[in-house]
C-alpha positions in Angstrom: 22.6 -32.6 4.5 20.6 -30.1 2.7 17.8 -31.4 0.4 19.0 -28.8 -2.2 22.1 -28.0 -3.7 22.1 -24.2 -3.9 25.1 -24.1 -5.7 23.2 -25.0 -8.8 20.9 -22.1 -8.6 21.6 -18.9 -10.2 22.6 -16.1 -7.4 20.6 -13.2 -7.6 18.9 -10.4 -5.3 15.2 -9.7 -5.1 13.8 -6.4 -4.2 10.4 -5.9 -2.6 8.7 -2.9 -3.3 5.9 -2.1 -0.9 4.1 1.2 -1.2 3.7 2.9 2.0 -0.1 3.1 3.1 -1.0 3.0 -0.6 -4.8 3.3 -0.2 -4.4 6.2 2.1 -1.6 8.0 -0.1 -3.4 7.6 -3.3 -6.7 9.0 -1.4 -4.8 11.9 -0.1 -3.2 12.8 -3.5 -6.7 12.4 -5.3 -8.2 15.0 -2.9 -5.1 17.4 -3.1 -3.9 16.4 0.3 -0.4 15.6 1.5 -0.3 12.2 3.0 2.7 13.1 5.0 1.0 15.8 6.8 -2.8 14.7 6.7 -4.7 12.5 9.0 -6.7 10.2 6.9 -8.3 6.8 7.3 -9.6 4.6 4.3 -12.3 2.7 6.1 -14.2 -0.4 4.4 -17.7 1.0 5.1 -17.9 4.5 6.7 -21.6 3.8 7.8 -20.7 0.8 10.0 -19.1 1.8 13.3 -17.3 -1.6 13.6 -15.8 -1.2 10.0 -12.2 -2.1 9.5 -9.6 0.7 8.7 -7.9 -0.5 5.5 -5.2 2.2 5.5 -4.1 5.2 7.7 -1.5 7.8 6.8 1.4 8.5 9.1 0.2 11.2 11.1 -2.9 9.1 11.8 -1.0 6.1 13.0 0.9 8.6 15.3 -2.5 8.8 17.4 -2.7 4.8 17.3 -5.0 4.4 14.5 -3.6 1.8 11.9 -4.7 -0.9 9.6 -7.0 -3.2 11.2 -8.2 -0.6 13.8 -12.1 0.2 13.8 -14.0 3.1 12.8 -15.3 3.7 16.3 -11.8 3.8 17.5 -10.9 6.9 15.4 -11.3 10.2 17.5 -14.0 12.5 16.3 -11.9 15.5 15.3 -12.2 18.0 12.5 -8.7 17.4 11.3 -9.3 13.7 10.6 -10.6 12.5 7.3 -12.5 9.4 7.0 -13.3 7.8 3.7 -14.6 5.0 1.8 -12.0 3.2 -0.3 -12.0 3.7 -4.1 -10.8 0.5 -5.2 -11.1 1.3 -9.1 -8.7 4.4 -8.5 -6.2 2.2 -6.4 -6.1 -0.3 -9.3 -5.6 2.4 -11.8 -2.8 3.9 -9.9 -1.1 0.5 -9.1 -1.2 -0.2 -13.0 0.4 3.0 -13.7 3.1 2.6 -11.3 3.8 -1.1 -12.7 4.0 0.6 -16.3 6.7 2.9 -15.0 8.6 0.1 -13.4 8.4 -2.0 -16.7 10.1 1.0 -18.6 13.2 -0.1 -16.4 12.7 -4.0 -15.6 11.9 -6.8 -18.0 8.4 -8.1 -17.6 9.7 -11.4 -16.7 11.6 -9.9 -13.6 8.6 -8.1 -12.2 6.2 -10.0 -10.0 2.8 -8.2 -9.0 2.2 -9.5 -5.4 -0.7 -7.3 -4.6 -2.2 -3.9 -5.6 0.6 -2.1 -3.6 3.5 -4.7 -3.6 5.8 -6.2 -6.2 9.0 -8.0 -6.4 11.7 -7.3 -9.0 14.4 -10.2 -9.4 17.9 -8.6 -9.9 20.4 -10.6 -11.6 24.1 -10.2 -11.4 
């Protein structure tokens, strides 16, 4: 026997919006680069070889560099951008995106989970 009677709960769908490689994408756009074409890694501290990759663009991921990789694992190539994070900018962009979403969604139905992810409750 179930602990809850789900027939008593209003049926609805929930959308999860997770912005792809958000830090890397925002950093590319800020520099006038195309995140779908450029190899870029946002690294916690570019001065420390053991520093963690916080985000990588798709083309860099194709080389095996992804979130959680280490700076020393990134190949030394002229076509790879390695940058420090710009947290203030990421927050500004996140807020701007949330404001756009709130033009279409009631505030009580939009739940920010992280800087690049939110949930939208869709009622039938």
